[in-house]
C-alpha positions in Angstrom: 12.9 -5.4 -21.5 11.9 -6.9 -18.0 8.6 -8.2 -19.3 9.9 -10.3 -22.3 11.5 -13.4 -21.1 13.5 -15.0 -23.9 16.2 -17.7 -23.6 19.2 -17.5 -26.0 17.6 -19.9 -28.6 13.9 -19.3 -27.9 13.0 -16.6 -30.5 11.4 -19.3 -32.7 9.6 -20.6 -29.6 8.3 -17.1 -28.8 7.1 -16.5 -32.5 5.6 -19.9 -32.5 3.7 -19.6 -29.3 0.1 -18.7 -29.4 0.9 -15.5 -27.4 3.7 -14.3 -30.1 6.0 -13.9 -27.0 7.0 -16.0 -24.1 5.0 -15.0 -20.9 7.2 -13.5 -17.9 8.1 -16.3 -15.4 8.3 -13.7 -12.5 5.1 -12.1 -13.3 3.2 -15.3 -13.5 4.6 -16.6 -10.1 3.8 -13.3 -8.7 0.1 -13.5 -9.7 -0.3 -17.1 -8.7 0.9 -16.4 -5.3 -1.1 -13.2 -4.8 -4.4 -14.9 -6.1 -3.6 -18.0 -3.8 -3.2 -15.9 -0.8 -6.2 -13.8 -1.4 -8.3 -17.0 -2.2 -7.4 -18.9 1.1 -8.1 -15.7 2.9 -11.5 -15.4 1.3 -12.1 -19.0 2.3 -11.2 -18.4 6.0 -13.2 -15.1 6.0 -16.3 -16.8 4.4 -16.3 -19.6 6.9 -15.7 -17.2 9.9 -18.5 -14.8 8.7 -20.6 -17.7 7.5 -21.0 -15.9 4.4 -21.3 -19.1 2.3 -22.1 -17.3 -1.0 -18.7 -16.0 -1.1 -17.4 -19.8 -1.7 -19.1 -20.1 -5.2 -18.4 -16.5 -6.3 -15.1 -14.8 -5.0 -13.4 -18.0 -4.1 -13.9 -19.7 -7.4 -12.7 -16.6 -9.1 -9.6 -16.7 -7.2 -9.0 -20.3 -7.9 -9.5 -19.8 -11.5 -7.1 -16.9 -11.5 -4.5 -19.3 -9.9 -5.3 -21.7 -12.7 -4.9 -19.2 -15.3 -1.6 -17.8 -14.3 -0.5 -21.3 -13.7 -1.2 -21.9 -17.4 0.7 -18.8 -18.3 3.8 -20.2 -16.1 3.2 -23.6 -18.0 3.6 -21.4 -21.3 6.7 -19.7 -20.0 8.3 -23.2 -19.6 6.8 -24.8 -22.8 5.6 -22.0 -25.0 4.6 -24.3 -27.8 1.9 -26.1 -25.7 -1.4 -25.1 -26.9 -3.3 -26.6 -23.7 -1.5 -24.3 -21.6 -2.5 -21.3 -23.6 -6.1 -22.7 -23.6 -5.9 -23.2 -19.9 -4.9 -19.6 -19.3 -7.2 -17.9 -21.8 -10.3 -19.8 -20.7 -9.9 -19.5 -16.8 -8.7 -15.8 -16.8 -11.7 -14.8 -19.1 -14.2 -16.7 -16.9 -12.8 -15.7 -13.3 -14.1 -12.1 -13.2 -17.6 -13.3 -14.0 -17.6 -15.0 -10.6 -16.3 -11.7 -8.9 -19.2 -10.1 -10.8 -21.7 -12.4 -9.5 -20.3 -11.5 -5.8 -20.7 -7.8 -6.6 -24.3 -8.3 -7.7 -25.0 -10.2 -4.3 -23.4 -7.3 -2.5 -25.5 -4.9 -4.2 -28.6 -6.9 -3.2 -27.4 -7.1 0.4 -27.0 -3.2 0.3 -30.3 -2.7 -1.1 -31.7 -4.9 1.7 -30.0 -2.7 4.3 -30.8 0.6 2.9 -34.2 -0.2 1.4 -35.7 0.1 -1.9 -36.5 3.7 -1.9 -33.7 4.8 -4.3 -34.4 2.1 -6.7 -38.0 2.8 -6.8 -37.2 6.5 -7.5 -34.9 5.6 -10.3 -37.7 3.6 -12.2 -39.4 6.9 -13.0 -36.3 8.5 -14.6 -36.5 8.6 -18.5 -32.8 8.2 -19.8 -32.0 7.6 -23.3 -30.4 4.4 -23.7 -28.4 5.3 -26.9 -25.4 6.9 -25.2 -24.8 3.8 -23.2 -25.0 1.5 -26.1 -22.6 3.7 -28.1 -20.1 3.6 -25.2 -20.3 -0.3 -25.1 -19.8 -0.6 -28.7 -16.9 1.8 -28.6 -15.4 -0.5 -25.9 -15.7 -3.6 -28.1 -14.3 -1.7 -31.0 -11.2 -0.7 -28.9 -10.6 -4.0 -27.6 -10.8 -5.6 -31.4 -9.1 -2.7 -33.2 -6.2 -1.3 -31.4 -2.8 -3.5 -31.1 -1.5 -3.3 -27.3 1.9 -4.5 -26.4 0.5 -7.8 -25.4 2.6 -8.9 -22.2 2.6 -5.7 -20.3 -1.0 -4.8 -20.9 -2.2 -8.5 -20.0 -0.4 -8.3 -16.8 -1.6 -4.8 -16.0 -5.1 -4.8 -17.4 -6.1 -8.3 -16.5 -3.7 -9.3 -13.5 -3.5 -6.4 -11.8 -7.1 -5.2 -12.2 -8.4 -8.4 -10.9 -5.9 -8.4 -8.1 -7.1 -5.1 -7.0 -10.7 -6.1 -7.1 -10.1 -9.5 -4.9 -8.0 -7.7 -2.4 -10.6 -5.0 -2.1 -13.0 -7.6 -1.0 -10.5 -9.2 1.4 -9.9 -5.6 3.1 -13.5 -4.6 2.8 -15.1 -7.8 3.4 -18.8 -8.1 2.8 -19.2 -10.6 5.5 -17.9 -8.1 8.0 -19.5 -4.9 6.6 -22.8 -6.3 5.7 -23.5 -8.6 8.5 -26.7 -8.6 10.4 -25.6 -8.3 14.0 -28.4 -7.6 16.6 -28.0 -5.7 19.8 -26.9 -9.1 21.5 -24.0 -9.6 19.0 -25.4 -12.6 17.3 -25.2 -12.7 13.4 -27.7 -14.1 10.8 -26.1 -16.2 8.3 -27.0 -16.2 4.7 
């Protein structure tokens, strides 16, 4: 299988690793490269558009993803090193939180541009919170109760999804789309 990278005498190493397998060298290098490229692009876009809030949000997300996939690469080469596992697990769990922070800032900017009318109207809507709570509980139970083939799903559900999100923000950059440009073409900075 393309995702499982085992050397001739490394079955014991794979079983002894914290993952239970050896992470793919190809996938880890690919994700390190795509996250590094996106992060450098975001830094340039943030500076160009003077969207300084992107530096402690999206740029940190990208840097943490690079570090996390670097930890997986380290685990490919030395699967028994627990520090490599901790590096990847901590950083790839924390990184999307910074992306979420950016999304909250973006939503705030959209509300500033469009006004609060829709938000005020939604305050009067009475919605039963129980179905939402059940959905969240089901999602947590799904994560804890179903055994998913670890390598493929980690690459797809973690790496690919965060890659999609971070590149969407590169191509639909909020510094360009939500800029305050007046009739003379000058931009306000945040």
